[in-house]
A tleap script that builds the chain and sets N, CA, C and O, in Angstrom:
source leaprc.protein.ff14SB
mol = sequence {
  NILE LEU ASP TYR TRP GLN LYS LEU GLY SER
  PHE ARG LYS LYS HIE PRO ALA VAL GLY ALA
  GLY VAL HIE GLN MET ILE LEU ASN GLU PRO
  TYR VAL PHE SER ARG SER TYR LYS THR GLU
  ASN TYR SER ASP THR VAL VAL ILE GLY LEU
  PRO ASN GLN THR GLY ILE GLU ILE LYS LEU
  ASP VAL SER ASP ILE PHE GLY LYS GLU ALA
  LEU LEU HIE ASP ALA PHE SER ASN SER ASP
  TYR GLU VAL LYS GLU GLY ARG VAL THR ILE
  ILE THR ASN HIE SER ILE PHE LEU LEU GLU
  ARG ILE CASN
}
set mol.1.N position { 121.638 104.916 44.795 }
set mol.1.CA position { 121.363 105.834 45.891 }
set mol.1.C position { 120.482 106.983 45.399 }
set mol.1.O position { 119.567 107.412 46.102 }
set mol.2.N position { 120.758 107.478 44.195 }
set mol.2.CA position { 119.974 108.583 43.648 }
set mol.2.C position { 118.505 108.198 43.521 }
set mol.2.O position { 117.625 108.987 43.864 }
set mol.3.N position { 118.235 106.986 43.027 }
set mol.3.CA position { 116.862 106.519 42.863 }
set mol.3.C position { 116.124 106.503 44.202 }
set mol.3.O position { 114.962 106.903 44.277 }
set mol.4.N position { 116.797 106.041 45.255 }
set mol.4.CA position { 116.230 105.990 46.603 }
set mol.4.C position { 115.776 107.380 47.041 }
set mol.4.O position { 114.637 107.552 47.475 }
set mol.5.N position { 116.653 108.363 46.930 }
set mol.5.CA position { 116.346 109.720 47.380 }
set mol.5.C position { 115.323 110.398 46.484 }
set mol.5.O position { 114.546 111.227 46.957 }
set mol.6.N position { 115.307 110.063 45.202 }
set mol.6.CA position { 114.295 110.624 44.305 }
set mol.6.C position { 112.899 110.124 44.679 }
set mol.6.O position { 111.934 110.888 44.645 }
set mol.7.N position { 112.794 108.853 45.034 }
set mol.7.CA position { 111.502 108.306 45.454 }
set mol.7.C position { 111.017 108.990 46.725 }
set mol.7.O position { 109.846 109.355 46.828 }
set mol.8.N position { 111.912 109.163 47.692 }
set mol.8.CA position { 111.532 109.831 48.937 }
set mol.8.C position { 111.117 111.276 48.682 }
set mol.8.O position { 110.115 111.743 49.222 }
set mol.9.N position { 111.886 111.980 47.862 }
set mol.9.CA position { 111.583 113.372 47.556 }
set mol.9.C position { 110.263 113.532 46.823 }
set mol.9.O position { 109.495 114.446 47.123 }
set mol.10.N position { 109.992 112.662 45.875 }
set mol.10.CA position { 108.728 112.711 45.129 }
set mol.10.C position { 107.536 112.450 46.044 }
set mol.10.O position { 106.505 113.114 45.934 }
set mol.11.N position { 107.682 111.483 46.947 }
set mol.11.CA position { 106.603 111.156 47.877 }
set mol.11.C position { 106.330 112.339 48.803 }
set mol.11.O position { 105.176 112.690 49.050 }
set mol.12.N position { 107.386 112.944 49.307 }
set mol.12.CA position { 107.220 114.095 50.198 }
set mol.12.C position { 106.565 115.265 49.470 }
set mol.12.O position { 105.705 115.945 50.029 }
set mol.13.N position { 106.968 115.496 48.235 }
set mol.13.CA position { 106.392 116.591 47.444 }
set mol.13.C position { 104.901 116.359 47.184 }
set mol.13.O position { 104.110 117.302 47.215 }
set mol.14.N position { 104.523 115.123 46.932 }
set mol.14.CA position { 103.136 114.771 46.625 }
set mol.14.C position { 102.239 114.800 47.860 }
set mol.14.O position { 101.034 115.025 47.749 }
set mol.15.N position { 102.828 114.571 49.045 }
set mol.15.CA position { 102.037 114.422 50.271 }
set mol.15.C position { 102.460 115.418 51.349 }
set mol.15.O position { 103.470 115.209 52.021 }
set mol.16.N position { 101.695 116.499 51.521 }
set mol.16.CA position { 101.997 117.469 52.575 }
set mol.16.C position { 101.988 116.846 53.976 }
set mol.16.O position { 102.610 117.380 54.895 }
set mol.17.N position { 101.290 115.728 54.139 }
set mol.17.CA position { 101.237 115.066 55.444 }
set mol.17.C position { 102.620 114.643 55.925 }
set mol.17.O position { 102.856 114.574 57.131 }
set mol.18.N position { 103.529 114.363 55.010 }
set mol.18.CA position { 104.871 113.913 55.404 }
set mol.18.C position { 105.583 115.000 56.206 }
set mol.18.O position { 106.166 114.712 57.251 }
set mol.19.N position { 105.543 116.229 55.734 }
set mol.19.CA position { 106.252 117.307 56.416 }
set mol.19.C position { 105.428 118.062 57.434 }
set mol.19.O position { 105.960 118.514 58.448 }
set mol.20.N position { 104.125 118.207 57.180 }
set mol.20.CA position { 103.300 119.065 58.026 }
set mol.20.C position { 102.231 118.307 58.802 }
set mol.20.O position { 101.464 118.916 59.548 }
set mol.21.N position { 102.169 117.011 58.640 }
set mol.21.CA position { 101.089 116.236 59.242 }
set mol.21.C position { 101.319 115.850 60.692 }
set mol.21.O position { 102.403 116.026 61.248 }
set mol.22.N position { 100.267 115.323 61.276 }
set mol.22.CA position { 100.299 114.814 62.645 }
set mol.22.C position { 100.801 113.373 62.611 }
set mol.22.O position { 100.337 112.560 61.811 }
set mol.23.N position { 101.746 113.072 63.482 }
set mol.23.CA position { 102.398 111.765 63.549 }
set mol.23.C position { 101.618 110.849 64.493 }
set mol.23.O position { 101.285 111.251 65.608 }
set mol.24.N position { 101.326 109.623 64.054 }
set mol.24.CA position { 100.664 108.638 64.904 }
set mol.24.C position { 101.348 107.283 64.717 }
set mol.24.O position { 101.320 106.716 63.625 }
set mol.25.N position { 101.961 106.768 65.784 }
set mol.25.CA position { 102.628 105.478 65.690 }
set mol.25.C position { 101.589 104.361 65.566 }
set mol.25.O position { 100.581 104.354 66.273 }
set mol.26.N position { 101.850 103.423 64.662 }
set mol.26.CA position { 100.991 102.249 64.479 }
set mol.26.C position { 101.645 101.028 65.113 }
set mol.26.O position { 100.994 100.290 65.853 }
set mol.27.N position { 102.917 100.813 64.831 }
set mol.27.CA position { 103.696 99.717 65.414 }
set mol.27.C position { 105.046 100.250 65.864 }
set mol.27.O position { 105.623 101.140 65.239 }
set mol.28.N position { 105.531 99.691 66.951 }
set mol.28.CA position { 106.859 100.059 67.434 }
set mol.28.C position { 107.947 99.235 66.753 }
set mol.28.O position { 109.024 99.747 66.447 }
set mol.29.N position { 107.657 97.953 66.519 }
set mol.29.CA position { 108.640 97.058 65.900 }
set mol.29.C position { 107.949 96.137 64.919 }
set mol.29.O position { 107.182 95.281 65.362 }
set mol.30.N position { 108.159 96.246 63.648 }
set mol.30.CA position { 108.951 97.273 62.988 }
set mol.30.C position { 108.253 98.628 63.095 }
set mol.30.O position { 107.039 98.700 63.284 }
set mol.31.N position { 109.022 99.678 62.973 }
set mol.31.CA position { 108.479 101.016 63.161 }
set mol.31.C position { 107.589 101.400 61.983 }
set mol.31.O position { 108.055 101.525 60.851 }
set mol.32.N position { 106.300 101.584 62.270 }
set mol.32.CA position { 105.312 101.961 61.258 }
set mol.32.C position { 104.470 103.087 61.853 }
set mol.32.O position { 104.036 103.008 63.002 }
set mol.33.N position { 104.244 104.130 61.065 }
set mol.33.CA position { 103.479 105.272 61.554 }
set mol.33.C position { 102.663 105.890 60.427 }
set mol.33.O position { 102.941 105.687 59.245 }
set mol.34.N position { 101.652 106.646 60.826 }
set mol.34.CA position { 100.877 107.405 59.843 }
set mol.34.C position { 101.174 108.880 60.034 }
set mol.34.O position { 101.595 109.317 61.105 }
set mol.35.N position { 100.945 109.633 58.974 }
set mol.35.CA position { 101.028 111.095 59.012 }
set mol.35.C position { 99.750 111.600 58.363 }
set mol.35.O position { 99.411 111.194 57.252 }
set mol.36.N position { 99.040 112.484 59.055 }
set mol.36.CA position { 97.774 113.015 58.548 }
set mol.36.C position { 97.795 114.531 58.572 }
set mol.36.O position { 98.199 115.156 59.553 }
set mol.37.N position { 97.349 115.102 57.467 }
set mol.37.CA position { 97.276 116.554 57.331 }
set mol.37.C position { 95.882 116.903 56.832 }
set mol.37.O position { 95.429 116.379 55.814 }
set mol.38.N position { 95.192 117.804 57.564 }
set mol.38.CA position { 93.830 118.165 57.181 }
set mol.38.C position { 93.627 119.665 57.303 }
set mol.38.O position { 94.077 120.299 58.258 }
set mol.39.N position { 92.939 120.215 56.314 }
set mol.39.CA position { 92.457 121.592 56.365 }
set mol.39.C position { 90.971 121.541 56.021 }
set mol.39.O position { 90.405 120.460 55.858 }
set mol.40.N position { 90.344 122.702 55.912 }
set mol.40.CA position { 88.927 122.733 55.549 }
set mol.40.C position { 88.652 122.068 54.212 }
set mol.40.O position { 87.641 121.387 54.039 }
set mol.41.N position { 89.567 122.273 53.263 }
set mol.41.CA position { 89.330 121.815 51.891 }
set mol.41.C position { 90.237 120.687 51.431 }
set mol.41.O position { 90.157 120.267 50.277 }
set mol.42.N position { 91.094 120.190 52.306 }
set mol.42.CA position { 92.100 119.232 51.857 }
set mol.42.C position { 92.403 118.228 52.963 }
set mol.42.O position { 92.424 118.566 54.146 }
set mol.43.N position { 92.635 116.992 52.549 }
set mol.43.CA position { 93.003 115.942 53.499 }
set mol.43.C position { 94.034 115.022 52.847 }
set mol.43.O position { 93.889 114.635 51.687 }
set mol.44.N position { 95.059 114.684 53.591 }
set mol.44.CA position { 96.109 113.808 53.078 }
set mol.44.C position { 96.597 112.920 54.215 }
set mol.44.O position { 96.931 113.416 55.291 }
set mol.45.N position { 96.640 111.621 53.985 }
set mol.45.CA position { 97.126 110.677 54.985 }
set mol.45.C position { 97.990 109.629 54.307 }
set mol.45.O position { 97.642 109.115 53.244 }
set mol.46.N position { 99.114 109.317 54.927 }
set mol.46.CA position { 100.026 108.295 54.422 }
set mol.46.C position { 100.447 107.395 55.578 }
set mol.46.O position { 100.334 107.768 56.745 }
set mol.47.N position { 100.929 106.217 55.238 }
set mol.47.CA position { 101.520 105.309 56.223 }
set mol.47.C position { 102.926 104.994 55.748 }
set mol.47.O position { 103.144 104.645 54.588 }
set mol.48.N position { 103.877 105.123 56.666 }
set mol.48.CA position { 105.287 104.891 56.357 }
set mol.48.C position { 105.815 103.809 57.285 }
set mol.48.O position { 105.559 103.831 58.489 }
set mol.49.N position { 106.547 102.872 56.725 }
set mol.49.CA position { 107.128 101.796 57.518 }
set mol.49.C position { 108.619 101.703 57.293 }
set mol.49.O position { 109.116 101.904 56.184 }
set mol.50.N position { 109.323 101.394 58.366 }
set mol.50.CA position { 110.775 101.233 58.324 }
set mol.50.C position { 111.145 99.872 58.904 }
set mol.50.O position { 111.694 99.788 60.002 }
set mol.51.N position { 110.841 98.801 58.160 }
set mol.51.CA position { 111.163 97.467 58.673 }
set mol.51.C position { 112.673 97.249 58.726 }
set mol.51.O position { 113.419 97.764 57.892 }
set mol.52.N position { 113.101 96.487 59.707 }
set mol.52.CA position { 114.539 96.241 59.858 }
set mol.52.C position { 115.016 95.034 59.056 }
set mol.52.O position { 116.197 94.689 59.091 }
set mol.53.N position { 114.104 94.396 58.338 }
set mol.53.CA position { 114.498 93.290 57.467 }
set mol.53.C position { 113.516 93.183 56.308 }
set mol.53.O position { 112.392 93.679 56.385 }
set mol.54.N position { 113.947 92.539 55.247 }
set mol.54.CA position { 113.083 92.362 54.085 }
set mol.54.C position { 112.579 90.926 54.040 }
set mol.54.O position { 113.098 90.050 54.731 }
set mol.55.N position { 111.561 90.699 53.217 }
set mol.55.CA position { 111.024 89.355 53.053 }
set mol.55.C position { 110.107 88.903 54.162 }
set mol.55.O position { 109.878 87.704 54.320 }
set mol.56.N position { 109.573 89.835 54.937 }
set mol.56.CA position { 108.648 89.467 56.005 }
set mol.56.C position { 107.274 90.065 55.710 }
set mol.56.O position { 107.148 91.008 54.930 }
set mol.57.N position { 106.257 89.505 56.343 }
set mol.57.CA position { 104.901 90.034 56.248 }
set mol.57.C position { 104.623 90.890 57.469 }
set mol.57.O position { 104.904 90.495 58.600 }
set mol.58.N position { 104.070 92.058 57.225 }
set mol.58.CA position { 103.669 92.945 58.315 }
set mol.58.C position { 102.168 93.149 58.198 }
set mol.58.O position { 101.682 93.667 57.194 }
set mol.59.N position { 101.436 92.739 59.228 }
set mol.59.CA position { 99.981 92.881 59.234 }
set mol.59.C position { 99.625 94.134 60.026 }
set mol.59.O position { 100.017 94.292 61.183 }
set mol.60.N position { 98.870 95.023 59.374 }
set mol.60.CA position { 98.536 96.309 59.981 }
set mol.60.C position { 97.030 96.510 60.065 }
set mol.60.O position { 96.295 96.164 59.141 }
set mol.61.N position { 96.581 97.070 61.175 }
set mol.61.CA position { 95.205 97.543 61.284 }
set mol.61.C position { 95.217 99.010 60.871 }
set mol.61.O position { 95.731 99.863 61.595 }
set mol.62.N position { 94.652 99.294 59.712 }
set mol.62.CA position { 94.620 100.665 59.191 }
set mol.62.C position { 93.182 101.180 59.095 }
set mol.62.O position { 92.906 102.120 58.351 }
set mol.63.N position { 92.278 100.568 59.841 }
set mol.63.CA position { 90.862 100.938 59.761 }
set mol.63.C position { 90.626 102.390 60.164 }
set mol.63.O position { 89.770 103.053 59.577 }
set mol.64.N position { 91.357 102.897 61.143 }
set mol.64.CA position { 91.208 104.297 61.560 }
set mol.64.C position { 91.815 105.263 60.554 }
set mol.64.O position { 91.511 106.456 60.575 }
set mol.65.N position { 92.663 104.760 59.681 }
set mol.65.CA position { 93.383 105.613 58.730 }
set mol.65.C position { 92.726 105.582 57.352 }
set mol.65.O position { 92.426 106.629 56.777 }
set mol.66.N position { 92.505 104.379 56.829 }
set mol.66.CA position { 91.993 104.222 55.468 }
set mol.66.C position { 90.598 103.610 55.406 }
set mol.66.O position { 90.055 103.436 54.316 }
set mol.67.N position { 90.012 103.283 56.549 }
set mol.67.CA position { 88.684 102.677 56.566 }
set mol.67.C position { 88.747 101.166 56.426 }
set mol.67.O position { 89.818 100.564 56.509 }
set mol.68.N position { 87.592 100.565 56.213 }
set mol.68.CA position { 87.514 99.099 56.152 }
set mol.68.C position { 87.927 98.532 54.803 }
set mol.68.O position { 88.424 97.408 54.733 }
set mol.69.N position { 87.728 99.290 53.732 }
set mol.69.CA position { 88.069 98.822 52.385 }
set mol.69.C position { 88.797 99.942 51.657 }
set mol.69.O position { 88.320 101.077 51.638 }
set mol.70.N position { 89.929 99.643 51.066 }
set mol.70.CA position { 90.676 100.646 50.299 }
set mol.70.C position { 91.740 99.944 49.471 }
set mol.70.O position { 92.123 98.807 49.747 }
set mol.71.N position { 92.200 100.640 48.465 }
set mol.71.CA position { 93.356 100.196 47.695 }
set mol.71.C position { 94.508 101.127 48.027 }
set mol.71.O position { 94.360 102.349 48.019 }
set mol.72.N position { 95.664 100.529 48.321 }
set mol.72.CA position { 96.850 101.300 48.686 }
set mol.72.C position { 97.974 101.025 47.705 }
set mol.72.O position { 98.065 99.948 47.117 }
set mol.73.N position { 98.814 102.011 47.546 }
set mol.73.CA position { 99.973 101.889 46.669 }
set mol.73.C position { 101.224 102.188 47.486 }
set mol.73.O position { 101.272 103.181 48.211 }
set mol.74.N position { 102.228 101.334 47.372 }
set mol.74.CA position { 103.529 101.593 47.982 }
set mol.74.C position { 104.358 102.352 46.951 }
set mol.74.O position { 104.797 101.784 45.951 }
set mol.75.N position { 104.564 103.627 47.203 }
set mol.75.CA position { 105.270 104.483 46.249 }
set mol.75.C position { 106.752 104.146 46.159 }
set mol.75.O position { 107.421 104.579 45.220 }
set mol.76.N position { 107.277 103.391 47.106 }
set mol.76.CA position { 108.687 103.022 47.039 }
set mol.76.C position { 108.892 101.786 46.170 }
set mol.76.O position { 109.733 101.792 45.271 }
set mol.77.N position { 108.126 100.725 46.433 }
set mol.77.CA position { 108.308 99.467 45.688 }
set mol.77.C position { 107.415 99.368 44.454 }
set mol.77.O position { 107.569 98.457 43.641 }
set mol.78.N position { 106.487 100.305 44.320 }
set mol.78.CA position { 105.517 100.305 43.222 }
set mol.78.C position { 104.575 99.099 43.303 }
set mol.78.O position { 104.128 98.584 42.278 }
set mol.79.N position { 104.279 98.656 44.522 }
set mol.79.CA position { 103.364 97.535 44.764 }
set mol.79.C position { 102.014 98.072 45.228 }
set mol.79.O position { 101.937 99.142 45.832 }
set mol.80.N position { 100.958 97.325 44.941 }
set mol.80.CA position { 99.618 97.688 45.391 }
set mol.80.C position { 99.132 96.677 46.423 }
set mol.80.O position { 99.474 95.496 46.374 }
set mol.81.N position { 98.321 97.177 47.362 }
set mol.81.CA position { 97.781 96.344 48.434 }
set mol.81.C position { 96.309 96.661 48.625 }
set mol.81.O position { 95.857 97.773 48.352 }
set mol.82.N position { 95.570 95.671 49.095 }
set mol.82.CA position { 94.144 95.852 49.343 }
set mol.82.C position { 93.863 95.794 50.837 }
set mol.82.O position { 94.291 94.869 51.528 }
set mol.83.N position { 93.143 96.785 51.319 }
set mol.83.CA position { 92.679 96.787 52.707 }
set mol.83.C position { 91.362 96.033 52.738 }
set mol.83.O position { 90.425 96.374 52.017 }
set mol.84.N position { 91.295 95.011 53.575 }
set mol.84.CA position { 90.074 94.225 53.753 }
set mol.84.C position { 89.750 94.209 55.235 }
set mol.84.O position { 90.594 93.874 56.066 }
set mol.85.N position { 88.512 94.577 55.557 }
set mol.85.CA position { 88.060 94.624 56.947 }
set mol.85.C position { 89.019 95.441 57.812 }
set mol.85.O position { 89.254 95.112 58.975 }
set mol.86.N position { 89.564 96.502 57.234 }
set mol.86.CA position { 90.431 97.409 57.981 }
set mol.86.C position { 91.864 96.942 58.151 }
set mol.86.O position { 92.646 97.581 58.854 }
set mol.87.N position { 92.217 95.830 57.512 }
set mol.87.CA position { 93.568 95.281 57.666 }
set mol.87.C position { 94.261 95.147 56.322 }
set mol.87.O position { 93.628 94.906 55.294 }
set mol.88.N position { 95.568 95.309 56.355 }
set mol.88.CA position { 96.381 95.133 55.158 }
set mol.88.C position { 97.643 94.373 55.553 }
set mol.88.O position { 98.165 94.557 56.652 }
set mol.89.N position { 98.125 93.528 54.663 }
set mol.89.CA position { 99.371 92.800 54.883 }
set mol.89.C position { 100.395 93.288 53.874 }
set mol.89.O position { 100.182 93.210 52.664 }
set mol.90.N position { 101.502 93.789 54.385 }
set mol.90.CA position { 102.592 94.298 53.558 }
set mol.90.C position { 103.689 93.246 53.521 }
set mol.90.O position { 104.061 92.694 54.557 }
set mol.91.N position { 104.200 92.971 52.345 }
set mol.91.CA position { 105.361 92.094 52.207 }
set mol.91.C position { 106.553 92.999 51.928 }
set mol.91.O position { 106.591 93.701 50.918 }
set mol.92.N position { 107.513 92.974 52.826 }
set mol.92.CA position { 108.626 93.920 52.724 }
set mol.92.C position { 109.657 93.450 51.705 }
set mol.92.O position { 110.244 92.375 51.832 }
set mol.93.N position { 109.855 94.281 50.701 }
set mol.93.CA position { 110.890 94.030 49.705 }
set mol.93.C position { 112.050 95.004 49.852 }
set mol.93.O position { 113.102 94.834 49.236 }
set mol.94.N position { 111.844 96.019 50.671 }
set mol.94.CA position { 112.846 97.066 50.872 }
set mol.94.C position { 112.867 97.451 52.346 }
set mol.94.O position { 112.081 96.935 53.141 }
set mol.95.N position { 113.755 98.344 52.701 }
set mol.95.CA position { 113.872 98.785 54.087 }
set mol.95.C position { 112.903 99.919 54.406 }
set mol.95.O position { 112.975 100.514 55.481 }
set mol.96.N position { 111.993 100.222 53.473 }
set mol.96.CA position { 111.004 101.275 53.684 }
set mol.96.C position { 109.776 100.977 52.834 }
set mol.96.O position { 109.889 100.415 51.744 }
set mol.97.N position { 108.601 101.354 53.337 }
set mol.97.CA position { 107.420 101.379 52.474 }
set mol.97.C position { 106.666 102.679 52.706 }
set mol.97.O position { 106.629 103.212 53.815 }
set mol.98.N position { 106.065 103.175 51.626 }
set mol.98.CA position { 105.400 104.477 51.599 }
set mol.98.C position { 103.992 104.277 51.043 }
set mol.98.O position { 103.794 104.285 49.828 }
set mol.99.N position { 103.020 104.098 51.930 }
set mol.99.CA position { 101.668 103.772 51.490 }
set mol.99.C position { 100.807 105.011 51.302 }
set mol.99.O position { 100.761 105.898 52.153 }
set mol.100.N position { 100.130 105.044 50.165 }
set mol.100.CA position { 99.187 106.109 49.846 }
set mol.100.C position { 97.922 105.468 49.297 }
set mol.100.O position { 97.967 104.394 48.695 }
set mol.101.N position { 96.795 106.134 49.509 }
set mol.101.CA position { 95.521 105.628 48.996 }
set mol.101.C position { 95.478 105.801 47.480 }
set mol.101.O position { 95.898 106.827 46.946 }
set mol.102.N position { 94.962 104.777 46.797 }
set mol.102.CA position { 94.701 104.873 45.363 }
set mol.102.C position { 93.276 105.384 45.212 }
set mol.102.O position { 92.339 104.758 45.707 }
set mol.103.N position { 93.105 106.496 44.546 }
set mol.103.CA position { 91.759 107.074 44.378 }
set mol.103.C position { 91.052 106.491 43.189 }
set mol.103.O position { 89.914 106.864 42.903 }
savepdb mol mol.pdb
quit
């Protein structure tokens, strides 16, 4: 349980978008949303998913969030994903995923 909460806390600390960002729903089922925070000099966007089961593939259109090509990291499972043509497929290994852009 401690590891779970430490991962969530670290992600929130690293990404101001989690607490102060604008919420945009991507999917209703499973529940997936983005959080975006922007100022004149700073921009932060994350995608968070709360799938109700593990071992499934979730296909997301993230072109408005991360563009057509990007590398993403799931800070919860420590998995990496590639955005191709604005789409990414997540394989759920946990009840949550925390996607951030790899710079």
